[in-house]
C-alpha positions in Angstrom: -34.6 -79.2 -3.5 -37.4 -77.2 -2.2 -35.6 -76.8 1.1 -32.4 -75.5 -0.5 -34.4 -72.9 -2.6 -36.1 -71.7 0.6 -32.7 -71.4 2.4 -31.3 -69.6 -0.6 -34.2 -67.2 -0.6 -33.8 -66.5 3.1 -30.1 -65.8 2.8 -30.7 -63.5 -0.2 -33.4 -61.5 1.4 -31.4 -61.2 4.6 -28.4 -60.0 2.7 -30.5 -57.4 0.8 -32.0 -56.2 4.0 -28.6 -55.8 5.7 -27.3 -53.9 2.6 -30.3 -51.6 2.7 -29.8 -50.9 6.4 -26.1 -50.2 5.8 -26.9 -47.8 2.9 -29.5 -45.9 5.0 -27.0 -45.6 7.9 -24.3 -44.5 5.5 -26.6 -41.9 4.0 -27.5 -40.5 7.4 -23.8 -40.3 8.4 -22.9 -38.5 5.2 -25.7 -35.9 5.6 -24.7 -35.5 9.2 -21.1 -34.9 8.3 -22.0 -32.4 5.6 -24.3 -30.5 8.0 -21.6 -30.3 10.7 -19.0 -29.3 8.2 -21.2 -26.5 6.8 -22.0 -25.1 10.3 -18.3 -25.2 11.4 -17.3 -23.5 8.1 -19.9 -20.8 8.7 -18.7 -20.2 12.3 -15.1 -20.0 11.2 -16.0 -17.5 8.5 -18.0 -15.4 10.9 -15.0 -15.3 13.3 -12.6 -14.2 10.5 -15.1 -11.5 9.4 -15.4 -10.3 13.0 -11.7 -9.6 13.2 -12.0 -7.8 9.8 -14.6 -5.6 11.2 -12.3 -4.7 14.1 -9.5 -3.9 11.7 -11.9 -1.8 9.7 -12.9 0.2 12.7 -9.3 0.8 13.6 -8.6 2.0 10.1 -11.6 4.4 10.2 -10.4 5.8 13.5 -6.8 6.2 12.2 -8.2 7.9 9.1 -10.3 10.3 11.1 -7.3 11.3 13.3 -5.0 11.7 10.3 -7.6 13.8 8.4 -7.8 16.2 11.3 -4.0 16.5 11.3 -4.0 17.2 7.6 -6.5 20.0 8.1 -4.3 21.5 10.9 -1.2 21.4 8.8 -2.9 22.7 5.6 -3.1 26.3 6.8 0.6 26.3 7.7 1.6 24.9 4.3 -0.2 27.5 2.4 1.0 30.3 4.6 4.6 29.2 4.1 4.5 29.9 0.3 7.1 27.1 -0.3 6.2 25.3 -3.6 8.0 22.1 -2.6 6.2 21.9 0.7 2.9 22.5 -1.1 3.7 19.8 -3.7 4.6 17.3 -0.9 1.4 18.2 1.0 -0.7 17.6 -2.1 1.0 14.3 -2.7 0.4 13.2 0.9 -3.2 14.4 0.8 -3.7 12.3 -2.4 -2.5 9.3 -0.5 -5.1 10.1 2.2 -7.9 10.3 -0.3 -6.8 7.0 -1.8 -6.8 5.5 1.7 -10.4 6.8 2.2 -11.4 5.0 -1.0 -9.6 1.8 0.1 -11.5 1.9 3.4 -14.7 2.2 1.4 -13.6 -0.8 -0.6 -13.2 -2.7 2.7 -16.7 -1.7 3.7 -18.0 -2.9 0.4 -16.3 -6.3 0.6 -17.6 -6.8 4.1 -21.1 -5.8 3.1 -21.2 -8.2 0.2 -19.6 -11.2 2.1 -16.6 -11.4 -0.2 -14.1 -14.2 0.5 -11.7 -13.6 3.4 -8.7 -13.3 1.0 -10.3 -10.4 -0.8 -11.1 -8.7 2.5 -7.6 -9.1 3.7 -6.1 -7.8 0.5 -8.3 -4.7 0.8 -7.4 -4.2 4.4 -3.7 -4.4 3.6 -4.1 -1.9 0.8 -5.9 0.5 3.1 -3.3 0.1 5.8 -0.5 0.8 3.4 -2.1 3.9 1.9 -2.8 5.3 5.4 0.8 4.6 6.4 2.0 6.4 3.2 -0.2 9.4 4.0 1.1 9.5 7.5 4.7 9.4 6.3 4.0 12.1 3.8 2.4 14.3 6.5 5.5 13.8 8.7 7.7 14.8 5.8 5.7 18.0 5.3 5.9 18.8 9.0 9.6 18.3 8.9 9.9 20.7 6.0 7.9 23.5 7.8 
């Protein structure tokens, strides 16, 4: 009887030791997975944000060029005296101002580390507004 209790004790303590070792290994694997997942997520996020910065720089450059073109056309519009041309110019210039605000919104989103979907939405809005301003300017040039 004593021998069987001793064997039972050995088997039980060996089982408990093995389970403990398995739990420790499982915990280490879990924390390792979480760490690797976090690092890869951060790297992916930084890559996406990098392309957003490139798009933002392109938008700023396009805005600057378009703003210069608006200033050039402005004198011609007001010399023409045509009210329709003036109205179309003001409408196009309003789109340009809205585009400038949208570009500022992109700056803000990037500075505050907003989610990529928010940044993309703001980039798309700024691109659309710049395109509308460019179309409006082309229309005004055609009317002159």
